[in-house]
N, C-alpha and C positions, 0 to 999 in steps of 0.2 A: 636484427629486428629494428623496425623504425621506432623513433622516439616520438612521443605525443607532446605537442606544445600546449602549455597552459600558462596563463598570466596569474601567478600566485606569488606569495611571499615564501616563507619557510614551509615546505610540505608537511613537516612534523606538527605544525600548528594550524593546519588547514581546517580541522574540525572546529576548534575554538573560534577561529576567525569567521567561519561560516555561520556558526550559531550567533555570534555577536551581530553579524550582518542581518540575520533573520529577525532578531529581537528589535533592532533599530528600525527595520522595515515594517514591523507590525504596528507602528504608531501607538504604542502604549498597551496593546492587547496582551503581549507576552513579555516575560522577563527571564533572566538566567538565574539559576541557583548558584550563588557565588562559588567559584572554584571548581564547578562541576559541569559536565556536558549534559545539562538538564535544562530544558525550557519548560516553563510553567505559565499558567494564566496569571496575569498581574493581580486580578481580583479573585482571590481564592473562594471557591464555593464551600459552604458548610451545610450540614444537615441533609446532604444528598450523597449517593454513591458517586465515586470519582472514576474517570476514565484515564488510564495511563497507557500510552502507546510507545513503541520504540523499536530499535534495531540498529543495524549498521548505518553509518553515514555514507555519503556518496550516491544516495538515491533522491536527493532533494528535488521537490519539496517534501517528500516523505522522509522522516516522520515529523521533523521539527516544524514544518510549515503548517501543520494542521492543529495548532494549539490555539484555542480561543472559544468564545461563546458558541454553543451548538456543536462543538467538535471536542477535542481532547482537553483534559485539564492539564496534561503534561506529556512531554516526550523525553525519553531517556535515550541518549545517542552514544553508540560505540564509535570506534575509529572507522575508517573507510572499509566497508564490506566486512566489518567485524562486530560481533555481538557486544552490547554493553555488559560490563562486569556485574556480578551479583551485588556488590556494595553500592554501585551506581543505581541499580534497580531499587534497592532498599531506600536509598536517599530520596529517589524520585517518588517512591510510594509514600514516604513520610511527608514529602512536600505537598502532595496533592490530596492526601486523606482529609476528608471533612467530617469524619466521625461515623460514616456509614459504610466504610470499606472501599476497596479499589478493584476495578476490573482491568486486567491486562489484556490488550489486543496487540498481536504482532504476527509476523509471517512465520510459517512453520519451517524453521531451519534449526539444525541440531544445536548450534551454539546458543541461539536465542532461547530455545526450549530449556536447555540445561541452566543457563544463567538466570532466566526469569523464574524458573522453578526454585532455584537456590535463593533468589531474592524473596520469593513468596514465603519460604521457610524462615528467613530472617525477619520478615515482616510479622509473621505469626508470633515469633518470640517477642516482638514489640507490642503485641496485642492488636495488630491490624489485620482484619480479615480480607482475603483476596479471592478472586475467581479469575479464570483464564479462558480466552477464546483464541485459538491459533487458526489463522487464516490458511486454508488449504485449497486454493482456487485453481491452481495450474493443472489442467486436465492432461497436459503432455507429460507430467512428471511421474505418474503412476496410474494404473487402472482403478476403476471405482472400488474394487474389493480391497485395494491397498491405499485408501484415501488418506490415511495418516502419514503416508510417505510423500504426499504432495507438497509442493512449495507454495508459499504465499507470494503472489505478485501483485498486479494492479487491483485485484479484488479487495486488498486491504482498504482502499479508499472508501468503497461503498459500506463496508462493515464499520469503519471509523465514523463515517457520516451518520449512519443510523444509530450507532451506539452513543455518539456524542449528543444527538438530539434526545435520545431516550434518557440519558443521564440527567438532563435538565427536567424531565417530566416525571420520572418514577421516584419512589421513596426507598426501595430496597435493592441491595446488591443482587439478590436472587432474580428479581425482575429484570434488572439491567442485563444480567448474564443471559437470561432467557431470550431477550430480544436480539442481543448481539449474536448469540449462537444461531438463532433462526436466520438472521441475515447472512451469516457465513455459510450455512447449509444450502442456501439458495443462490450462491454466487459461483460462477465458473469463468475462467480466463484461459487464453492461449496467446503466445507471443511469436513473433518472427523477427530474426535479426539478419542484417546484411553486413554489419561491421562491428568491431569490438569497442568497448570502453577501455579505460585504463585506471590504474591506481596512482594518485599523484606522487607518492613517494618512490615509485619505480619508473614511472614515465613511459611504460611500454604496454601494448595491448594485452588484455587478459586472455585472449584466444586468437587463433588464426583462422581466417576464412577467405576463400578465393574471391577475387574481384568480381567474378561472374556467378557467385554462389549466394544462396540464402539458406538459413536453417529454420525450419518450422518447429515451434515448441521450445526454442532455446530459453533458458532461465535468465533472470536479471543479472547474474554474475558471469554468464557464459556457460552455465551448466548445459549438458547435451540435450537436444530436442528429440523429436521423433524421426526427422528426416532432413538430410542436407541435399539440396538440389540446385539446379541451375536457376538463375534469376528468370522469373516468368512475369507475365502481365499481372497487374494488381488484382483483377477480378479472379484470376485463377488462384492466386495466393490466398485471397480472402475466402474463396469457396473451400479450399482445403482446410483452412482454420475453422470456418463455420461448420463444416462436416464433422470435425472432431468435437466442437462445442455442443452441437445439437445432438450428437450421438450420446454424449455424457449427460446432458440435461434436456431430455425430451420436453418440448414445449407444445402446447395444444392451442387450437384455434380459440381466440378470445383471451389468451394470456396477455399480461402486461409485464414489461421488463424495463429496467434501467440499463442504459448502454453507455459504456466508457471505451473510447478509443484512445489509448495512452501512448504518448511519444516516449520512447526509451531514452531519448537524449538529443539526437541530432537529426532526426527525420523532420521533414518540412510540413507545415500545415497543409500544403497542397496534397501530399501523400496521404495524410490522415483523412482529409475530406473525400478524396477519391475512394478510399477504403470504406468510409461511412456510407456512401451511396450504395455500394454493393451489399454491405451488411444489412441495410434497411430493406433492400430488395429481397434478400433471402428471408428475412423475418416476415415481410408482407406476404410472401408466397405461402406461408403456413398460418397466416391469420394472427400473427403476434403483433401487438401494438407497442411502440416505444413510448413510454411515459415521460422519460427524461433522458437527454443526451449530454454527455460530457466529453469534450475532445481537447486534448492538450497534454502537457507534461505533468503527470500526477505522481508517478514513481519512475525515476530515471536510473540509468547506469552510466553516469558520466556522459561521454560522448558516443555511447553505443547508438548505432543507427538501426531503426526498426520500430515496430509498434506492437501493442497487444490489444486484444479485444476482450472485454469483460461484459457479461450479462448477469443481472440479478433479477430473479423472478420475484415479482411483487404481489403482495396482497394489500388489503386496506391498511393494516397496521404498519407494514414496512414502507408503504407509499407515504403515509403521514410523516414518518420520521425522516424519510429521504427529502421531502419537500420543506421540512422545518427550517427556519432561518439559521444561518451560521455565518461566522466571520472569523477570518484568520489571515495571516500573511499570504497564504497560497490559495485560499478558497473562500468565497463568500456566496451566500444564497439568501434571497428574500430581503 
């Protein structure tokens, strides 16, 4: 199996060094909890519910890049493609709590679910109230009747953006949870991969795929998709992805959506923009308006080549929070 070349120092220290780099690049917005793989806002908010996000590293800028005003209060980071431990979740919860409780938002993976749930129990013992929204946007992972088996992929971004804006505006944890859960329920994604990423400590691809093959619906770590096929023109690939998305979340004439075309790591802007024109054409055919478009690397898988398409169906409330100002290392708006 081929080796993957990366310019790093000690692979065992890559998460610590990555987080140090992100904090330095935030220009004072974020800081590290000493001795922990936890990034928090430099200016802690009090008197408001807090938003804590997190998961495995290796998906940068998700999650640590989205800490700042209008986004998350903190991000707790595991090792590459591994969930953060319960004690890390507890320490992060204590670090961001401003006296009104903490909302957890993360992708729906077994390790994250187990460790965040254990962290919530530990936080309860410390007198900190928590709520949880697990992002389950990957339509390829399971049918609608098994939505709790679905993975969280690039849809995490829209839920974090809306929850982060809501956390600045609302006064109660219940209200923050309601808005974030509403955003999650209206978000759907699907991805396509043409080559694998790798884990720095092993230096080998996480899966094998032929040079002339693609896989529709593959997960962010190389989890199986719905179909492996020969490489096809971009419009054909996007049409297959959109067919699955629109079958899962029927949209009506007059609906508005947010659109995210996410680079999984090493695809080019050219490829994403070619895909965007076809996505927009498909939406226009059914009378759906795109209110906001995001294109770029929002959740990656190291050097995996491919992209995902995410749609969030908007109403007035969700649109207001999506449009609200935000600032972090990885994303700014307004």
